[in-house]
C-alpha positions in Angstrom: 120.1 98.0 57.8 116.6 96.4 58.3 115.7 93.9 55.5 111.9 94.4 55.3 111.3 94.7 51.6 112.8 93.7 48.3 114.8 97.0 47.9 116.6 96.4 51.2 117.2 92.7 50.5 118.7 93.5 47.1 120.9 96.2 48.6 122.3 93.8 51.2 122.6 91.0 48.6 124.8 93.2 46.4 127.3 93.6 49.2 127.8 89.9 49.6 130.8 88.5 47.7 131.7 84.8 48.2 135.0 85.0 46.2 137.0 84.6 49.4 135.6 81.1 49.7 137.1 80.2 46.3 140.4 81.8 47.4 140.4 79.6 50.5 139.5 76.5 48.6 142.4 77.1 46.2 144.9 78.1 48.9 144.2 74.9 50.9 144.4 72.9 47.6 140.9 71.6 48.1 138.3 71.0 45.4 134.7 72.2 45.4 133.7 68.5 45.6 135.9 68.0 48.7 134.4 71.1 50.4 130.8 70.1 49.4 131.3 66.5 50.7 132.8 67.6 54.1 130.3 70.5 54.6 127.4 68.3 53.6 126.3 70.7 50.8 125.9 69.9 47.1 128.6 70.8 44.6 126.1 72.8 42.6 125.2 74.9 45.7 128.9 75.6 46.4 129.4 76.7 42.8 126.3 78.8 42.9 127.7 80.6 46.0 131.0 81.2 44.4 129.4 82.5 41.2 127.0 84.8 43.1 123.9 83.1 41.8 122.7 81.9 45.2 123.2 83.0 48.8 124.0 80.3 51.4 121.8 79.7 54.4 123.2 80.5 57.8 123.6 76.8 58.5 125.5 76.3 55.3 127.7 79.3 56.1 128.6 77.8 59.5 129.3 74.4 57.9 131.6 76.0 55.3 133.4 78.2 57.8 133.9 75.3 60.1 135.4 73.1 57.4 137.6 75.9 56.0 138.5 77.1 59.5 137.7 80.7 58.8 135.1 83.3 60.0 131.8 83.9 58.3 132.5 87.6 57.7 135.5 86.5 55.6 133.3 84.2 53.5 130.9 87.0 52.9 133.6 89.5 51.9 133.0 91.7 54.9 136.6 91.4 56.1 140.1 90.5 54.8 140.9 88.5 57.9 140.2 84.8 57.5 141.0 83.8 61.1 138.2 82.3 63.0 136.9 84.1 66.0 
């Protein structure tokens, strides 16, 4: 899907669900603060991603995926497989 206008952007945004990030944080017994500190992202941004209020940038997604040792598609809710590629 080409994102060239607000309608397409909104359609793509609706498919993104960052709840898998919260599942990984909980399963690894981390806190949002620990993830934020190690991924060099603010706590409030991490919480905004989890709550669906904000979308992470590509660089933030990579940083989060690297720290949680998972793939980006898992963080975005596009797959159920958390294993890194």
